[in-house]
C-alpha positions as CSV (number, residue, x, y, z in Angstrom):
1,M,-0.1,0.3,-0.5
2,S,1.4,3.8,-1.0
3,T,1.6,6.2,1.7
4,T,-1.1,8.2,-0.6
5,D,-3.8,5.5,-0.2
6,R,-3.4,5.9,3.7
7,E,-3.8,9.3,3.3
8,A,-8.2,10.9,3.9
9,P,-9.4,11.8,1.6
10,V,-9.9,16.0,0.8
11,T,-11.8,18.0,2.0
12,W,-13.5,20.2,-0.6
13,L,-15.3,23.3,1.0
14,S,-16.7,25.3,-2.0
15,Q,-16.3,29.8,0.1
16,D,-19.7,29.6,1.1
17,A,-19.7,27.1,3.1
18,H,-15.7,27.1,4.5
19,D,-17.7,30.1,5.7
20,R,-20.8,29.0,7.3
21,L,-18.6,26.4,8.7
22,K,-16.5,28.8,10.0
23,G,-19.0,31.4,11.0
24,E,-19.9,28.1,13.9
25,L,-16.7,27.9,15.0
26,D,-16.5,31.1,15.8
27,E,-19.8,31.8,17.5
28,L,-19.7,28.7,18.9
29,I,-16.2,29.3,20.7
30,A,-17.7,32.8,21.7
31,K,-20.1,30.9,23.5
32,R,-18.0,29.0,26.1
33,P,-18.2,31.7,28.9
34,E,-21.5,31.7,28.7
35,I,-21.9,28.0,29.2
36,A,-18.6,28.1,32.1
37,A,-20.8,31.7,34.0
38,E,-24.4,28.8,33.7
39,I,-22.6,25.7,35.4
40,N,-21.2,27.7,37.6
41,E,-24.3,29.2,38.6
42,R,-26.6,26.1,39.2
43,R,-22.7,24.3,41.1
44,E,-23.6,27.0,43.1
45,E,-27.4,25.9,43.4
46,G,-26.5,22.9,45.4
47,D,-26.4,19.1,45.6
48,L,-25.4,18.5,42.0
49,R,-26.6,14.2,42.3
50,E,-30.1,16.0,41.7
51,N,-29.4,19.4,40.3
52,G,-30.7,18.5,36.4
53,G,-30.2,22.0,35.4
54,Y,-26.5,22.1,35.9
55,H,-26.6,18.5,34.4
56,A,-28.3,19.8,30.9
57,A,-25.1,22.2,31.6
58,R,-22.3,20.1,31.3
59,E,-24.0,17.7,28.6
60,E,-24.5,21.2,26.2
61,Q,-20.9,22.5,26.7
62,G,-19.8,19.2,26.1
63,K,-22.2,19.0,22.7
64,M,-20.4,22.1,22.1
65,E,-16.6,21.2,22.8
66,G,-16.8,18.2,20.3
67,R,-18.8,20.0,17.2
68,I,-15.3,22.2,18.2
69,L,-13.7,20.4,18.0
70,Y,-14.7,18.4,15.0
71,L,-15.3,22.0,12.7
72,Q,-11.7,22.4,13.5
73,E,-10.1,19.3,12.2
74,L,-12.7,20.1,9.3
75,L,-11.0,23.2,8.3
76,R,-8.0,22.8,8.8
77,G,-7.7,20.1,6.3
78,A,-10.1,21.2,4.2
79,R,-9.3,22.7,0.4
80,V,-12.2,25.4,-0.4
81,G,-12.3,26.0,-4.3
82,E,-13.8,23.5,-6.9
83,A,-12.0,20.0,-6.3
84,P,-9.8,18.8,-9.3
85,K,-11.3,17.2,-12.9
86,S,-10.8,13.4,-12.1
87,T,-10.7,10.2,-13.6
88,V,-11.7,8.6,-10.8
89,I,-15.1,8.6,-8.2
90,A,-13.2,10.6,-4.5
91,P,-15.6,12.1,-2.5
92,G,-16.4,15.6,-3.6
93,T,-18.0,13.8,-6.3
94,V,-21.5,13.8,-8.2
95,V,-22.2,10.3,-9.5
96,T,-25.0,8.0,-11.6
97,I,-25.6,5.1,-10.7
98,Q,-27.1,2.7,-12.4
99,F,-29.2,-0.2,-10.0
100,D,-29.1,-4.0,-11.2
101,G,-28.4,-2.9,-15.2
102,D,-32.1,-2.1,-14.8
103,P,-31.4,1.7,-17.0
104,N,-34.8,3.0,-15.3
105,D,-33.4,2.5,-12.0
106,T,-31.2,5.3,-11.7
107,E,-30.1,7.6,-8.7
108,K,-27.1,10.9,-8.3
109,F,-26.4,12.1,-5.2
110,L,-23.0,13.7,-4.4
111,L,-20.2,11.6,-2.8
112,G,-19.6,13.6,0.8
113,S,-19.3,14.7,4.2
114,R,-22.4,15.7,5.9
115,E,-21.8,19.9,6.3
116,I,-21.1,19.7,2.3
117,A,-25.7,17.9,2.6
118,A,-26.7,21.6,3.7
119,T,-25.6,22.9,0.4
120,T,-26.9,20.5,-1.9
121,D,-30.5,19.4,-3.0
122,L,-29.1,16.3,-3.9
123,T,-29.0,13.9,-1.4
124,V,-25.4,12.8,0.1
125,Y,-23.6,9.4,0.7
126,S,-20.3,9.4,3.4
127,P,-16.8,8.0,1.8
128,E,-17.4,5.6,4.1
129,S,-20.5,3.9,3.6
130,A,-20.3,0.9,1.8
131,L,-21.7,2.2,-1.3
132,G,-18.8,5.3,-0.6
133,Q,-16.8,2.6,-0.4
134,A,-18.1,0.2,-3.2
135,I,-17.7,2.6,-5.6
136,L,-14.1,4.9,-4.7
137,K,-11.5,4.9,-7.1
138,H,-13.5,3.3,-9.9
139,K,-14.7,4.9,-13.3
140,A,-17.4,5.8,-14.8
141,G,-18.9,2.0,-16.9
142,D,-17.5,-0.3,-13.7
143,T,-20.3,-2.3,-12.1
144,V,-19.5,-2.8,-8.5
145,S,-20.7,-4.9,-5.4
146,Y,-21.6,-3.6,-1.3
147,T,-23.6,-5.5,1.5
148,A,-26.4,-3.3,2.2
149,P,-26.9,-2.4,5.8
150,S,-30.1,-5.2,5.4
151,G,-27.0,-7.6,4.4
152,A,-28.9,-7.5,1.0
153,E,-26.3,-7.7,-1.9
154,I,-26.5,-4.8,-4.5
155,S,-25.0,-4.2,-8.1
156,V,-23.6,-1.1,-9.4
157,T,-23.4,0.4,-12.2
158,I,-21.7,3.5,-12.7
159,V,-23.1,5.3,-15.7
160,D,-21.4,8.9,-14.3
161,F,-19.5,11.4,-12.0
162,E,-18.4,14.9,-12.2
163,P,-16.8,17.8,-9.9
164,F,-19.5,19.0,-7.4
165,Q,-20.0,22.0,-8.0
166,G,-21.4,23.5,-4.6
């Protein structure tokens, strides 16, 4: 396995998506002192074992910190702009597939992250999903099979793919 095969796939974001995520990150970071103050207020109310407000504030803080870490990592590794034209399917690709060789049973979707999903009306499949893993690094005309979560074996033919235009 080459070094390239082990590298994480690059996440491409449009400038709008990058700016929106950066804005969310900045808002969450700015909200940290507010959550800390609420936790301190709730702690002063007394018995922490039966203090629902304290536990709710701590839970909200945990979720917020998780989201901050996720956004920081996503934005650190993301590239802004248009994904380069690829000869094979990669994350950030709009893919059209045909199920079981039936030309009337097709689906067009974006292979990408849930963050990109907010910027498009297309269905978005993760590259880590069963379908995503099956079609990665394949090209138009290839037929691949994957096991659906239901356990069914599904065969798809890649009809076409193109970079996501955002």
